[in-house]
N, C-alpha and C positions, 0 to 999 in steps of 0.2 A: 504493500500500500504506500509506503514512504517513497519508493522509487517512482511509483505512478503519480503521486502528488507533485514530486519535483519535476517530472516530465511535463505534466499539465501546466504547472506554474511557468516553466520556461516557454512553452507554446503560447500561454496567455500573454506573457510579456512581449513576445514577438508580434502577436496579433494586435496588441495595443499600439505598438510602434507603427504598424501598417495602417491601422484605422485612423489614428490621430494625424499621421502624415497626409493621408488622402483627404481627410476632412479639412485640414489646414489649407491645403492647396485649393480645395473646392470653395471654401468660404471666401478666400482672397480673390477668387475669380468671379464672384457674384457682383453684378453691377451695383455701383454705389459704395461709398466708404463712410466711416463715422463722420468725416468732415462734410461731405456733400449732403448727408441726411440731417446733420445738426445745424449747419449754417445755410444750406440751400445752394444748389448748383449755380444759380445766377449771382447771388450775393458773394459767393466764394470767389468768382472771377472779377467782380467789379470792385469790391471793397478791400480786397487783400492784394498786397504787392507780391512779387515773385519771392522776395526774401521772407515775407511773412508766411507765405504758403509753404516754403521749404522748412521753416521752423515748426509750423503746425504738423506737417507730414512727419518730421523727425520726432516731435512730441508724441504723436500717435503710433510711431513705429511703422509708418507707411512708406518710408524711404528705402526700405530693405526689400530684397526679393523674399518670396514666401518661404523658401527653404532656410534663408538666413534668420528670418523671424521665428521660424519653427525651431531652429537650433537654440535661439535665445530662450524660447518658451520651455524647451526641454531642460536647459541649464537651470532655470528658475525652479522648475518642477523637482529637479534633483535636490534642490536646497529646501524643499517643502513649501515653495512659494508658487501659487497658481496665478500670480499676477493680479493687477488691478483692473477693474471694469473700466472700459473706455467711456462709458456713459455715466456711471454713478461715481466714478473716482473712489471706489471702495474696493478693498480686497475681495476677490472672487470667493474665497473660502468663507468670508463673513456673510456675503449675500446668500450662499448656499445654506449656511446655518440658519439664517433668518427665514428662509422660505421652506426648508425641509420639514419643519414641524407641522405646518398646515397640510402639506401633502401627505405626510405619514398618518396624521389624524384621519384623513379621508380614506387613504388607500388601505391602511391596516384595518380600519373598521369594516370597510367593504370586503377585504380578504377574509376576516373572521366570520362575518355574516354569510358570505357566499359558501364557504366550506362547511360551516355548521348546519346550513340548511340543505345544501346540494347532496350531501352524503345520505342522510336519512330519506330525503325525498326520492333520490335515485333508487335506493334500495326498496322503498315502498312501491314505486312504479314497476320495478322488476318483479316484486312479489305479486302484484295485481295486474300483471301483463294481460292485455286483451279485454279487461273489464272497462266499464263506462268511466269510472273515476280515473283510471290510468289514461284513457283516451282524452278526457277533458284536460288533464294536466299536460299531456303531450302537445295538444293544440295550443294551450295557453303559453307554454314555454317556447314553442315555435314562433308564435306571434311576438312575444317579447324579444326573442333573439333577432327577429326581422325588423324591429322598430329602431331606427337610427337614434343614437343618444342625443344628438343636437335637436332633433324634432321633439323628443320627449322633454328635453330641458327647456326649450323655448315655450312649449305648451304649458308645462307645470309652472314656470316662472310667471307667465301671463295670468294663469288662473289663480295661483295662490298668492301672488304679489299684487296684481292690479285688481282682480275681481273681489278679493277679500281684503282690500286695503282698509285699514282702520278697524279691523275686527281681530279677534283672538286667533283666527286661522291664518292671518297674514304671515307668510314666510319670506322675508326679504333676502336679497342676494348679499354677498359678502360673507365675512367670517364672524363679525361682531357688530353690535349696534353702536350708534354714535355715543351713547352714554355708558358704554361698557365699563370704562374705568371707574365710574361712580358706583357700580353694583357691588354687592357682597360676593363672597367667594362662591356661595351656592348659586347666586344670581348669574355670575359670570359663566359657570358651567352650563346652566340652563339656557343662557343666551347663545352660547356656542352650539349647544345641542339643537336649538331651534333653527339656527342658520345651516346646520349640517344636514338636515332632513332631506331636502331636495337634491343637493349634489350627491349625497350618499345613495339615494335611490337610483339616480341616473347612472352612477358609477357601478352599481351592483347588479341591476336586473339582467343585463346582457350576459355577464359572467355567470350568474346563477342559472340562467336558462341553458347556457352552453355546458357548464360543468355537470348539471343534472342529466342532460341528454347524453353526455360523454360517459358518465358512470353507468347509466342504464344500458347503453349499447355495449359496453365492455362486460357488464354483468350478464347480459343475455348471451354473449358468446361463451362465457365461462360455464354457465349453468347447463350447457349442452355437452359438457365434457363427461367422460365415463365415470370419473371419481365422484361426480355429483349424483349420478344415477345410483352408484353404489351406496352413497350416504343415504339417499332416499329409501333404497331397498332395506337398509338397516333400521329404518323406522325413525330417523331423525326428523324433527319438525322443520318447516321451511325457514323460520327465523334463525335457527341455529346453523342451518346449511348456508344461508345467505351471509350472515355475519362472521362465522368462524371458519368457513371454508371458501366460499366463492369470493367474498370481498377481499380476502387476503391475497388472492391470486390476481386481482385487478390493481394491486398497489403499484406495480412497476409503471404502467402507463399513467396512473394517477400521479405518481411522483414526478414523472416527466412533465406533466401539466403544471404541477406546483413549481418546479424549477424554472419553467418558462414564464410563470406568473410573477415570481419574486422581483425581477428587475423593474416591473411596473409599479412596485410599491414606492419607489423613490423618484420615478420619472414623472408621475402625475399625468394629467390629461389636459392638453392644450385647449381643446374645445370647451370642455366643461368648466375649467377654471376661468376662461375668458367670459363665458356666459354668466356664470354665477359670481364673478368678481372675487374668486377665491385666491388668496395670496400665496400660491404654491409654486412648485418648481416648473410645472407646465406653463404657467403664465409668465414666469421669469424667462423661460427659454424662448417663448414667443416674442417677448420684448427684446431679448438679446439679438434674435435674428432680424427683427424689424429695424433695429438701429445699427446693425452690422457691428455689434459689440464682440469683436473677434475673441478677445481674452475670455469673456464670460461664456461664449459659445463653446470654446475649447474646454473650459473647466467643467461645464455641464456634460459635454459629450464624453469626457474622460470618466466622469462619475457613472454615466449610463453604461459605458463599455465595461467598466470594472464590475458593475452590478450584474450585467449579463453573463460575463465569464464566471463569476462566483456562483450565480444561479445554476449554470450548467454543471459546474464542479460539485456543487451541493447535491444536485440530482444524481450524479454518478455515485457519490458516497452513499446516498440513501438507497440506491439499488442494492448495494451489498448488505445493507441493514435489513431491508424487507425480504431479500432473497439470499440466504446463506450460500446458495450454489454459485453466486457471482463473486469472483475474486479478481483483484487487480495486481498485476506484477510489473 
């Protein structure tokens, strides 16, 4: 296992170099720069002299080739410095710490709700396969999975914010109310919880529908195996067969699904965070791209890449835990 982890770590480091280099070259080739977007293309040419433009380009690090700027970024990263945001003039690490909390609050809550509900519902649907209640749930989850999140988000925001404005049912966008600082500790928790309802629902319903159908389809394949027929022939009840025998043998694809889901816990959702004015990583990434904030884009992309590689590595380790037959050398 140790040799396998070292090999995967080495491959991961090389992968990070390739990803970040390609991304750095890509974002530097996008039309527009932090200067043209902040000052305006016309004003930049009329109001600035050639000397001033050269100083501004140097201050923003735009006077270097992309590979030279990438080398400087790597040197800073080796020292533990992700650089300063070109727009906010704040260390990138500080901005990530500031916005990671709201994203984790939303994504971890969604993750917990999704898997706490999808497993028992998926097993229930497997146990009641072909009956009316299973068919109703299948149609419901199919409809939920087919509903785009931005459509549901806009509709819910219109209905619960505009139509219920001034009532106890009003659910405003954002993370906190304007008077949040004046509330008690319990009041602050309830205020955040009230603002969390709509984005949490939109963040969760698609994943719940997919995971439930995923578990059900894998369980239906497992219960056709010979050892399940043998267990039934021995007189075991369906609940014992499903939980103690069939479900354990669906854990490998389920672990794969969890490993692919984990990077999303810190990446947030650009669309939902924009619609609900949620101050998370997804919204920060959207602003970074919009303002060509190269340093902030690279810092966020590095975080997403590391999370993806760690999620895949964790899934491989969990394979060996759920199935002792799997070994790594």
